VEXDREN-2710 file (C-alpha; in Angstrom, 1 decimal):
% VEXDREN-2710
k/r/px/py/pz
1/MET/0.0/0.0/0.0
2/THR/1.6/3.3/-1.0
3/ASN/-0.4/5.5/1.3
4/LYS/-1.1/4.6/4.9
5/GLN/-4.6/3.3/4.9
6/THR/-6.7/2.8/8.0
7/ILE/-8.5/-0.6/8.2
8/LEU/-10.9/-1.5/11.0
9/ILE/-11.0/-5.2/11.7
10/ALA/-13.9/-6.5/13.8
11/GLY/-13.4/-9.9/15.4
12/ALA/-9.7/-9.2/15.5
13/THR/-9.1/-11.5/18.4
14/GLY/-10.2/-14.5/16.3
15/ASN/-8.1/-16.4/13.8
16/ILE/-9.6/-14.8/10.6
17/GLY/-9.6/-11.2/11.9
18/GLY/-6.2/-11.7/13.6
19/GLY/-4.7/-13.1/10.4
20/ALA/-6.1/-10.2/8.4
21/ALA/-4.6/-7.8/10.9
22/VAL/-1.1/-9.3/10.5
23/ALA/-1.3/-9.5/6.7
24/LEU/-2.6/-5.9/6.3
25/ALA/-0.1/-4.5/8.8
26/LYS/2.7/-6.2/6.9
27/ARG/1.5/-4.4/3.8
28/GLY/1.8/-1.0/5.5
29/ALA/-1.8/-0.4/6.7
30/ARG/-2.7/1.1/10.0
31/VAL/-4.8/-1.6/11.6
32/VAL/-7.5/-0.9/14.2
33/LEU/-8.4/-4.1/16.0
34/LEU/-12.0/-4.3/17.3
35/GLY/-13.3/-6.7/19.9
36/ARG/-15.3/-7.2/23.1
37/TYR/-12.5/-7.9/25.5
38/THR/-9.7/-5.5/26.3
39/GLU/-7.2/-8.1/27.4
40/ARG/-7.7/-10.2/24.3
41/LEU/-7.2/-7.1/22.1
42/LYS/-4.0/-6.2/23.9
43/ALA/-2.7/-9.7/23.4
44/ARG/-3.6/-9.6/19.7
45/VAL/-1.9/-6.2/19.3
46/ASN/1.3/-7.7/20.8
47/LEU/1.0/-10.6/18.4
48/VAL/0.8/-8.2/15.4
49/ARG/3.8/-6.3/16.7
50/ALA/5.7/-9.5/17.1
51/ALA/4.9/-10.6/13.6
52/LEU/6.1/-7.2/12.2
53/SER/9.3/-7.4/14.3
54/GLU/9.9/-10.9/13.1
55/ALA/9.4/-9.9/9.5
56/GLN/11.8/-6.9/10.2
57/ILE/9.1/-4.4/9.2
58/ASP/9.4/-1.0/10.8
59/TYR/6.2/0.4/12.2
60/GLN/5.0/3.0/14.6
61/ASP/2.9/2.3/17.7
62/THR/0.1/4.4/16.1
63/ASP/-0.1/2.0/13.2
64/ILE/-1.7/-0.7/15.5
65/ALA/-4.6/0.5/17.5
66/MET/-7.5/-1.2/19.3
67/LEU/-11.1/-0.3/20.0
68/VAL/-13.4/-2.1/22.4
69/ILE/-16.9/-2.8/21.0
70/ASP/-19.7/-5.3/21.8
71/PHE/-21.8/-5.8/18.7
72/SER/-24.6/-7.2/20.7
73/ASP/-25.0/-3.9/22.5
74/LEU/-26.1/-1.1/20.2
75/GLU/-24.9/1.6/22.6
76/SER/-21.5/0.1/22.5
77/VAL/-21.7/0.1/18.7
78/LYS/-22.7/3.7/18.6
79/ASN/-19.9/4.7/21.0
80/ALA/-17.3/2.7/19.1
81/ALA/-18.3/4.3/15.8
82/ALA/-18.1/7.7/17.3
83/GLU/-14.7/7.0/18.7
84/ALA/-13.4/5.6/15.4
85/MET/-14.6/8.7/13.5
86/ASN/-13.0/10.9/16.2
87/ARG/-9.6/9.1/16.2
88/PHE/-9.3/8.3/12.5
89/PRO/-10.0/11.1/9.9
90/MET/-9.9/8.5/7.1
91/ILE/-11.3/5.0/7.2
92/ASN/-10.3/3.1/4.1
93/GLY/-11.6/-0.4/5.0
94/LEU/-13.8/-2.3/7.4
95/ILE/-13.5/-6.1/7.8
96/LEU/-16.4/-7.6/9.8
97/SER/-15.3/-11.0/11.0
98/VAL/-17.5/-11.1/14.0
99/GLY/-20.2/-13.6/15.0
100/VAL/-21.6/-15.8/17.7
101/ILE/-23.5/-19.1/17.7
102/VAL/-25.8/-20.0/20.6
103/GLN/-26.4/-23.7/20.6
104/LYS/-28.9/-24.1/23.4
105/GLY/-31.9/-22.2/22.1
106/PRO/-32.3/-18.4/21.9
107/LYS/-30.7/-16.2/24.4
108/ILE/-32.5/-13.0/25.0
109/LEU/-30.5/-9.9/26.1
110/ASP/-31.7/-7.4/28.6
111/ASN/-32.6/-5.1/25.7
112/GLY/-35.0/-7.7/24.3
113/HIS/-32.9/-8.7/21.3
114/GLU/-31.7/-12.2/20.7
115/VAL/-27.9/-12.4/21.1
116/MET/-27.1/-14.1/17.7
117/PHE/-29.3/-11.7/15.8
118/ALA/-28.0/-8.7/17.7
119/THR/-24.3/-9.7/17.3
120/ASN/-24.3/-11.1/13.8
121/VAL/-26.8/-8.7/12.1
122/MET/-28.0/-5.7/14.0
123/GLY/-24.7/-4.6/15.5
124/PRO/-22.7/-4.9/12.2
125/PHE/-25.4/-3.2/10.2
126/LEU/-25.6/-0.3/12.6
127/PHE/-21.8/0.0/12.6
128/ILE/-21.7/0.1/8.8
129/GLN/-24.4/2.7/8.7
130/LEU/-22.6/5.0/11.2
131/LEU/-19.3/4.8/9.3
132/LEU/-20.6/4.8/5.8
133/LYS/-20.2/8.5/5.0
134/ARG/-16.7/8.6/6.4
135/MET/-15.8/5.5/4.4
136/GLN/-17.3/6.9/1.2
137/GLN/-14.9/9.9/1.5
138/SER/-12.0/7.5/0.8
139/ASP/-13.8/5.1/-1.5
140/GLY/-13.5/2.7/1.5
141/LEU/-14.4/-1.0/1.1
142/ILE/-16.4/-3.2/3.5
143/LEU/-15.8/-7.0/3.8
144/HIS/-18.5/-8.8/5.7
END
């Protein structure tokens, strides 16, 4: 990548999102790791840094960022979108590798939404809608 592009990666603590973070960081992107759990995000940030160091790729600490978001909680989604727009003037890409499976029947959240539907559909849809104008400014791409 010739210009530093900012790519948000939801589900970054998992294997697909984590692999995408490493691959994009190695290509020179600023990667913003999104996930529910701060400690898991910190661990993934360290793994990305280690991969870059191992590959002898120079990077700045600002090139690897994290943002806590719970896609099952629409307030968390709104707050994370606002923080992303506040911190990153350009958002060039969004990778949504987030999802849950509930195997023992529906689990209803306090807000009345079913957890799988909220996490896999409602949260990502809202996040996209909130970031869409910012992403259109840079002809940003969404992978879901």
